[in-house]
C-alpha positions in Angstrom: -72.9 73.8 -35.4 -72.7 74.1 -31.8 -71.5 77.4 -30.2 -69.6 76.5 -26.9 -69.3 79.0 -24.0 -66.4 76.8 -22.5 -62.7 77.5 -23.0 -61.5 76.7 -26.7 -59.5 73.5 -26.4 -58.8 72.7 -30.2 -56.9 74.4 -32.9 -56.2 73.8 -36.6 -52.9 74.6 -38.2 -53.2 75.1 -42.1 -50.0 73.3 -43.3 -50.9 71.8 -46.8 -49.3 74.4 -49.1 -46.2 73.8 -51.4 -44.3 76.8 -50.1 -43.4 77.6 -53.7 -41.8 81.1 -52.8 -39.4 79.3 -50.4 -38.0 77.0 -53.1 -35.5 75.3 -53.3 -35.7 74.9 -49.6 -39.2 73.4 -49.9 -38.6 71.1 -52.8 -37.7 68.2 -50.4 -38.7 69.7 -47.0 -42.4 70.6 -46.1 -42.6 74.3 -45.5 -43.8 73.8 -41.9 -40.6 72.1 -41.2 -38.3 74.8 -42.4 -36.4 75.7 -39.3 -36.5 79.0 -37.5 -34.3 79.6 -34.6 -33.2 75.8 -34.4 -36.6 74.3 -34.6 -39.3 73.8 -37.2 -41.5 76.7 -37.9 -44.8 74.8 -37.1 -43.2 73.6 -33.7 -43.3 77.2 -32.4 -47.1 77.2 -33.0 -47.6 73.7 -31.4 -45.6 74.6 -28.4 -47.2 77.8 -27.8 -50.8 76.4 -28.3 -49.9 73.7 -25.8 -48.6 76.4 -23.2 -52.1 78.2 -23.7 -54.0 75.0 -23.0 -54.9 74.0 -26.5 -54.1 70.3 -26.6 -56.0 69.0 -29.5 -54.4 70.3 -32.7 -55.4 69.3 -36.3 -53.1 69.8 -39.1 -54.0 69.3 -42.7 -51.1 68.1 -45.0 -50.7 67.4 -48.6 -47.4 68.5 -50.2 -44.7 66.0 -48.7 -47.4 64.9 -46.1 -45.3 61.8 -45.1 -42.4 63.8 -44.2 -44.4 66.3 -42.2 -46.3 63.5 -40.3 -42.9 61.6 -39.7 -41.3 64.9 -38.5 -44.0 65.6 -35.9 -45.6 62.3 -35.0 -48.6 62.2 -32.8 -47.7 65.2 -30.9 -46.9 63.4 -27.6 -43.4 64.8 -27.5 -45.0 68.2 -27.4 -47.7 67.3 -24.7 -50.5 67.4 -27.4 -52.5 65.2 -29.6 -52.1 65.9 -33.3 -54.9 64.8 -35.6 -53.8 64.6 -39.2 -56.1 65.5 -42.1 -54.4 64.4 -45.2 -55.4 65.7 -48.6 -54.1 63.0 -51.0 -55.2 63.9 -54.5 -54.6 67.6 -54.4 -54.6 70.4 -51.7 -58.2 71.4 -50.8 -57.1 75.1 -50.1 -57.9 76.7 -46.8 -61.7 76.3 -46.6 -61.7 73.0 -48.2 -59.1 71.7 -45.8 -61.1 72.8 -42.8 -64.3 71.3 -44.1 -62.6 68.0 -44.7 -61.1 68.0 -41.0 -64.7 68.7 -39.8 -66.4 66.2 -42.0 -63.8 63.4 -40.9 -64.1 64.2 -37.2 -60.6 65.3 -36.8 -61.9 68.6 -35.8 -64.7 68.7 -33.5 -68.0 70.7 -34.4 -67.3 73.6 -32.1 -65.1 76.9 -32.4 -61.4 76.5 -32.8 -58.3 78.5 -33.2 -57.1 78.7 -36.8 -53.4 79.2 -37.5 -51.6 79.6 -40.8 -48.4 77.5 -40.4 -46.1 80.0 -42.3 -46.5 82.9 -39.8 -44.3 83.3 -36.8 -45.4 85.5 -33.9 -44.9 86.2 -30.2 -48.6 86.5 -29.7 -49.8 84.7 -26.6 -52.7 82.2 -27.8 -54.1 82.1 -24.3 -55.7 85.5 -25.1 -58.0 83.7 -27.5 -58.8 80.7 -25.3 -61.7 82.4 -23.4 -63.1 84.1 -26.7 -66.7 83.3 -27.2 -68.3 83.6 -30.7 -71.9 84.7 -30.6 -74.6 82.5 -32.3 -74.4 84.3 -35.7 -70.7 85.2 -35.6 -68.5 83.3 -38.0 -65.0 84.3 -37.0 -62.7 86.7 -34.9 -59.8 87.8 -36.9 -56.4 89.2 -35.6 -55.0 91.9 -37.6 -51.6 93.6 -37.6 -50.1 96.9 -38.9 -49.4 96.5 -42.5 -45.8 95.1 -43.2 -43.8 96.4 -46.3 -45.0 93.5 -48.4 -48.6 94.2 -47.9 -48.8 98.0 -47.7 -52.5 98.1 -48.8 -53.7 95.9 -46.1 -56.6 93.5 -46.0 -59.4 94.5 -43.8 -60.7 97.5 -41.9 -62.5 97.6 -38.5 -65.6 99.5 -37.7 -67.0 99.3 -34.1 -65.4 96.0 -33.7 -66.6 94.5 -37.1 -64.2 93.6 -39.9 -65.0 94.9 -43.2 -63.2 94.7 -46.8 -63.7 98.2 -47.4 -62.9 101.0 -44.7 -65.6 103.5 -43.7 -64.5 107.0 -43.9 -60.8 107.6 -43.1 -60.6 104.1 -41.4 -57.2 102.3 -41.8 -56.7 98.9 -43.2 -54.8 96.2 -41.7 -53.2 93.0 -42.7 -54.8 89.6 -41.5 -52.2 88.0 -39.2 -53.3 84.4 -40.3 -54.8 83.8 -36.7 -58.4 83.6 -35.8 -61.2 82.0 -33.8 -63.4 80.3 -36.3 -66.9 78.7 -36.3 -67.4 75.6 -38.3 -70.6 77.2 -39.6 -68.2 79.4 -41.9 -67.5 76.4 -44.1 -71.1 74.8 -44.1 -72.4 73.8 -47.4 -69.1 73.2 -49.1 -68.7 70.2 -51.5 -66.7 67.3 -50.0 -63.3 66.8 -51.9 -63.6 70.1 -53.6 -60.9 72.8 -53.2 -62.3 76.0 -51.7 -60.5 79.2 -50.6 -61.5 80.7 -47.1 -61.0 84.5 -48.0 -64.3 84.6 -50.2 -66.2 83.0 -47.4 -64.8 85.4 -44.9 -65.7 88.4 -47.2 -69.2 87.1 -47.7 -69.7 86.8 -43.9 -68.4 90.3 -43.5 -71.2 91.7 -45.6 -73.6 90.0 -43.1 -71.8 91.6 -40.2 -70.6 88.1 -39.1 -66.9 88.7 -38.7 -65.2 90.7 -35.9 -61.6 91.8 -35.6 -58.9 93.3 -33.3 -55.5 94.7 -34.0 -52.5 93.1 -32.2 -49.1 94.7 -31.6 -47.1 91.5 -31.0 -44.1 90.7 -33.2 -45.2 89.1 -36.5 -43.6 87.8 -39.7 -45.1 86.1 -42.7 -42.2 83.6 -43.4 -43.3 83.5 -47.2 -39.8 84.2 -48.9 -36.1 83.4 -48.3 -35.6 87.0 -47.3 -38.4 87.0 -44.6 -37.0 83.6 -43.3 -33.7 85.3 -42.8 -35.4 88.1 -41.2 -37.2 85.8 -38.6 -34.0 84.0 -38.0 -32.2 87.2 -37.4 -34.8 88.4 -35.0 -34.8 85.2 -33.0 -31.1 85.3 -32.7 -30.9 88.9 -31.6 -33.8 88.8 -29.0 -34.3 86.9 -25.9 -36.8 84.3 -26.6 -36.9 82.6 -23.2 -40.3 84.0 -22.5 -41.7 83.0 -25.9 -44.2 80.1 -25.3 -43.1 78.3 -28.4 -39.3 78.7 -27.7 -36.7 76.2 -28.5 -35.8 73.8 -25.6 
């Protein structure tokens, strides 16, 4: 694994899930193509990444992969290059999907911005472009105040380090599904074998290899029909002209 001190120019968007909680919408439409404010949810991310200078974007695909790839193409219409990492037989889960993208060369062996396709946010990805991971650091996570659907939170922060269990009276926050990731986090996985990312992150936390920060930007996990309505209402009610991933 190489640790680069230059600007981050690549990202990966996790988009292989079936979106079961959004059915029946996702029975025939890949979850990332579900529309928010008149354009596919994943396009908000692609445009925002491009505006931040991230032009190499890898997307993993499994469920309705052909429709997803047909819908987005090679990325030229958005001013980026999309690299498709297709998981044919079964979804490889989050870590397995990252590992395959690295093994195939779709994702370069250097730090990258990782984004869950099913979140919507006004966060400016340019704030991560200059982030430099130290030699033993495996990831830098963005956290948010806990939404109603995750009151207990996911991780705490102590002196900049993320931990699964808070120290003293420290608060727990919710993982925003956005991070800077080192390829070293998924080293040693078995090719073609599904593997989740959360256990690897928690293992690295024990070794003090994960940092985190809390962001205050608007953020919604578009995981249910109710929250899809919520984000569409938000976009309709607020001026999105300054959003880097705004609709044309």
